[in-house]
VEXPASE-977416 format. One line per field, with one value per residue (C-alpha): residue number from 1; residue in one letter; z, y, x negated. Coordinates in nm, 4 decimals. Example, Ala and Ser with C-alpha at 12.3 -4.5 7.8 and 13.67 -1.06 7.14 Angstrom:
REM VEXPASE-977416
dotor	(1|2)
midren	(A|S)
z	(0.7800|0.7140)
y	(-0.4500|-0.1060)
x	(-1.2300|-1.3670)
END
This chain:
REM VEXPASE-977416
dotor	(1|2|3|4|5|6|7|8|9|10|11|12|13|14|15|16|17|18|19|20|21|22|23|24|25|26|27|28|29|30|31|32|33|34|35|36|37|38|39|40|41|42|43|44|45|46|47|48|49|50|51|52|53|54|55|56|57|58|59|60|61|62|63|64|65|66|67|68|69|70|71|72|73|74|75|76|77|78|79|80|81|82|83|84|85|86|87|88|89|90|91|92|93|94|95|96|97|98|99|100|101|102|103|104|105|106|107|108|109|110|111|112|113|114|115|116|117|118|119|120|121|122|123|124|125|126|127|128|129|130|131|132|133|134|135|136|137|138|139|140|141|142|143|144|145|146|147|148|149|150|151|152|153|154|155|156|157|158|159|160|161|162|163|164|165|166|167|168|169|170|171|172|173|174|175|176|177|178|179|180|181|182|183|184|185|186|187|188|189|190|191|192|193|194|195|196|197|198|199|200|201|202|203|204|205|206|207|208|209|210|211|212|213|214|215|216|217|218|219|220|221|222|223|224|225|226|227|228|229|230|231|232|233|234|235)
midren	(M|T|A|P|I|E|H|S|V|A|L|I|E|E|L|C|I|G|C|T|A|C|V|K|A|C|P|T|E|A|I|R|V|R|E|S|K|A|R|I|M|E|E|R|C|I|D|C|G|V|C|I|T|T|C|P|V|H|A|K|V|A|Y|T|N|L|I|H|D|I|Y|K|Y|R|Y|R|I|A|L|V|P|P|E|I|F|G|Q|F|P|D|E|L|S|P|S|S|I|L|F|G|I|R|K|L|G|F|H|E|V|H|E|L|A|P|W|M|E|R|V|S|A|V|Q|R|L|Y|F|D|R|N|G|K|R|L|K|R|P|Q|I|S|L|L|C|P|A|V|V|R|L|I|A|V|R|F|T|S|L|L|D|N|V|I|S|I|R|P|P|I|S|A|A|A|K|W|L|T|E|N|K|P|K|E|L|G|L|R|R|E|E|I|G|I|F|F|L|T|P|C|P|A|Q|M|T|R|V|K|N|P|L|T|D|R|V|R|Y|L|D|G|A|I|S|I|S|D|V|Y|G|D|I|F|A|A|A|Q|K)
z	(6.2214|6.3157|6.2696|6.0148|6.1584|6.0998|6.0115|6.0549|5.7891|5.4355|5.0861|4.8958|4.5570|4.3430|4.5134|4.4837|4.2191|4.2603|4.3679|4.5969|4.8877|5.1180|4.9861|5.0875|5.4296|5.5450|5.8250|5.7437|5.3626|5.3623|5.0558|4.6883|4.3781|4.1237|3.8090|3.9308|4.2605|4.6079|4.7592|5.1326|5.2292|5.5287|5.6753|5.7085|5.8007|6.1634|6.1396|6.2499|6.0331|5.8693|5.5250|5.6256|5.7189|5.4196|5.1407|4.9480|4.8203|5.1403|4.9828|5.3110|5.5957|5.9318|5.9548|6.2955|6.4553|6.3907|6.6853|6.6098|6.6686|7.0428|7.0357|6.9724|7.3466|7.6289|7.8495|7.7013|7.8478|7.6993|7.7831|7.7084|7.7117|7.8620|7.5216|7.4328|7.6523|7.4562|7.1383|7.2650|7.3365|7.6767|7.7812|7.7900|8.1227|8.1418|8.3160|8.0337|7.7748|7.9666|7.9766|7.5991|7.5573|7.7754|7.5551|7.2605|7.4198|7.6881|8.0368|8.1830|8.0794|8.2357|8.2128|8.1524|8.3605|8.6866|8.5016|8.3695|8.7274|8.8281|8.5366|8.6094|8.9680|8.8444|8.6057|8.8831|9.0989|8.8041|8.7513|9.1220|9.1308|8.7972|8.7151|8.6981|8.4662|8.2230|7.8806|7.8184|7.7090|7.8394|7.6075|7.7225|7.5267|7.5623|7.1943|6.9613|6.6612|6.8342|6.9198|6.5590|6.4354|6.6470|6.5159|6.1546|6.1488|6.4779|6.5741|6.7895|7.0396|7.0781|7.4013|7.5418|7.5247|7.8656|7.8677|8.1149|8.0056|7.8918|8.0639|7.8013|7.8207|8.2013|8.2272|7.9722|8.1438|8.4823|8.3387|8.1600|8.4776|8.7165|8.5369|8.4464|8.8128|8.9271|8.6686|8.6666|8.2917|8.0655|7.9260|7.5723|7.6792|7.7757|7.5112|7.6039|7.3511|7.3279|7.1996|7.0394|6.7729|6.6926|6.4102|6.5839|6.8960|6.6782|6.5433|6.8974|6.9769|6.6918|6.7670|7.1438|7.2192|7.5521|7.5599|7.3630|7.4640|7.3239|7.6233|7.4088|7.1768|6.9478|6.8887|6.7807|6.6178|6.7988|6.4644|6.3854|6.7014|6.7785|6.6642|6.8710|7.1826|7.1352|7.0922|7.3997|7.6122|7.5507|7.6957)
y	(13.3750|13.7240|14.0023|14.2697|14.5886|14.9232|15.1375|15.5114|15.5600|15.5830|15.6960|15.9885|15.8259|16.1359|16.3057|16.0115|16.0476|15.6962|15.8206|15.5177|15.7347|15.5650|15.2206|15.2756|15.4174|15.1680|14.9468|14.6527|14.6667|14.7311|14.9564|14.8702|15.0874|14.9531|15.1423|15.4491|15.4643|15.3499|15.0653|14.9962|14.6285|14.6496|14.3183|14.4541|14.8174|14.9092|15.2700|15.4070|15.7162|15.7016|15.7166|16.0297|16.2183|16.0815|16.1523|16.4658|16.5403|16.4646|16.1747|15.9787|16.0850|15.9567|15.9557|16.0274|16.1796|16.5425|16.7721|16.8125|16.4366|16.4986|16.6789|16.3513|16.3049|16.4886|16.4783|16.4865|16.3740|16.4155|16.2011|16.3587|16.2030|16.3862|16.4470|16.6914|16.9611|16.9452|17.0365|17.3913|17.6843|17.6868|18.0053|17.8198|17.6423|17.2918|17.4354|17.6847|17.4062|17.1935|17.4974|17.5285|17.1642|17.2139|17.5057|17.2669|17.1489|16.9006|16.8960|16.7141|16.6741|16.3933|16.3614|16.0143|16.0701|15.9393|15.6318|15.5700|15.5617|15.3185|15.0858|15.0984|14.9922|14.6991|14.5964|14.6079|14.3851|14.1487|14.1297|14.0713|13.7814|13.6210|13.7417|13.4029|13.2571|13.5478|13.5533|13.8363|14.1087|14.1919|14.4280|14.6471|14.7416|15.1132|15.1628|14.9933|15.0392|14.8287|14.5601|14.5491|14.5431|14.2343|14.0714|14.1420|14.0919|13.9469|13.6859|13.4979|13.7854|13.7658|13.5665|13.8467|14.1019|14.1764|14.1513|14.4370|14.7208|15.0286|15.3604|15.4826|15.1605|15.1517|15.5139|15.4715|15.1539|15.3285|15.6248|15.3937|15.1999|15.4960|15.8105|15.6985|15.6392|15.9571|16.1750|15.9969|15.9405|15.6363|15.5231|15.6077|15.9698|16.0048|16.0471|15.9584|16.0817|16.0454|16.3429|16.2184|16.3055|15.9366|15.7450|15.4121|15.5363|15.6413|15.2873|15.1456|15.3283|15.1450|14.8132|14.7663|14.5458|14.4065|14.4321|14.3031|14.6182|14.9600|15.1904|15.4898|15.6565|15.8188|15.9745|16.3302|16.4345|16.7143|16.8696|16.9171|17.1168|17.2681|17.6176|17.6267|17.4988|17.7470|18.0417|17.9521|17.8813|18.2322|18.4016)
x	(7.3192|7.1961|7.4501|7.3530|7.2068|7.3734|7.0726|7.0233|6.7545|6.8895|6.7946|6.9450|6.9043|6.9545|6.6579|6.4188|6.1450|6.0045|5.6607|5.5887|5.4654|5.7159|5.6214|5.2596|5.3500|5.6147|5.4715|5.7002|5.6862|6.0599|6.0651|6.0357|6.0723|6.3178|6.4159|6.2244|6.4146|6.3151|6.5142|6.5197|6.5301|6.7610|6.6508|6.2942|6.3651|6.2882|6.4155|6.0789|6.1220|5.7780|5.9379|6.1298|5.8142|5.6218|5.8707|5.7596|6.1111|6.3072|6.4934|6.4992|6.7252|6.8446|7.2222|7.3694|7.6763|7.7611|7.8151|8.1852|8.2263|8.2026|8.5376|8.7172|8.6803|8.8503|8.5391|8.1905|7.8573|7.5087|7.2061|6.8681|6.5180|6.2167|6.0574|6.3338|6.1798|5.8548|6.0420|6.1009|5.8643|5.6947|5.8729|6.2055|6.2504|6.4000|6.7067|6.7661|6.7343|6.9845|7.2139|7.1789|7.2787|7.5865|7.6871|7.7107|8.0339|7.9285|8.0762|7.7756|7.4119|7.2081|6.8310|6.6894|6.3740|6.5309|6.6544|6.3043|6.1787|6.4542|6.3873|6.0129|6.0849|6.2955|6.0181|5.7555|5.9738|6.0212|5.6433|5.5780|5.8224|5.7363|5.3854|5.2132|5.4767|5.4999|5.3410|5.0976|5.1315|5.4767|5.6650|5.9529|6.2644|6.1889|6.1036|6.3546|6.1238|5.8579|6.1131|6.2330|5.8728|5.8115|6.1294|6.0299|5.6521|5.5278|5.7849|5.5334|5.5651|5.9432|5.9122|5.6960|5.9775|6.1300|6.5093|6.5561|6.7824|6.5907|6.6714|6.9191|7.1220|7.1126|7.2273|7.5068|7.6299|7.6413|7.8321|8.0755|8.1483|8.1716|8.2885|8.6444|8.7283|8.5518|8.7280|9.0627|9.0350|9.0478|8.7128|8.8236|8.8768|8.5097|8.2405|7.8816|7.6244|7.2478|7.0454|6.7249|6.4657|6.4079|6.5852|6.5204|6.6980|6.9916|7.0053|6.9914|7.3161|7.4888|7.3176|7.2568|6.9568|7.0747|7.4544|7.7496|7.9376|7.8484|7.8170|7.7198|7.9675|7.7152|7.3750|7.3011|6.9760|6.7955|6.7034|7.0733|7.1443|6.8034|6.8964|7.2152|7.0374|6.7528|6.9895|7.1962|6.8873|6.7546|7.0621)
END
């Protein structure tokens, strides 16, 4: 039996007007309107966030960690994907944006771009060794919304999904295994957080796709900390 998924996308019922905009937009038909209120069918939701952007009254939200949650940990590490830099004006350099993220309260900020290159190299080696035996197309675990979409609506493609850790999981695993020894701290004293604009990535943190162990301690929405990063990056 498949374990239930802890979703990020949720409904604020008191704001919902039952307009059905989200029902029409949902790619997995995971939303119904009952008694003039939307209802999310959790077993079909892929946390893609389409309902959040579609809702005219902002009754859908993506729940994530708050920035003050990082202070539960003695040492704090942030992981950031490349798309974060595109969220800010061109006049802010990547280094100034990374500085702004550190000022949120992180001791270290790690970019995921190098891990993407490493995972790509592993995938190329995997294809070279197994190419003739692999089903086509091969689908990576990079986008958790796509993986969930396959699990919900296109189950015939499940065997096409490559079981190679995506960059965020590979980076978090490496940090988990190496930082405690390097810093002389217990693992539970180190908080590893993923900064992301994507609800599906937030859900991945709570429900790892490739590991039984959670290597990440939380996810923080970029929209929640954008202003603070922007202000610090300008200094």
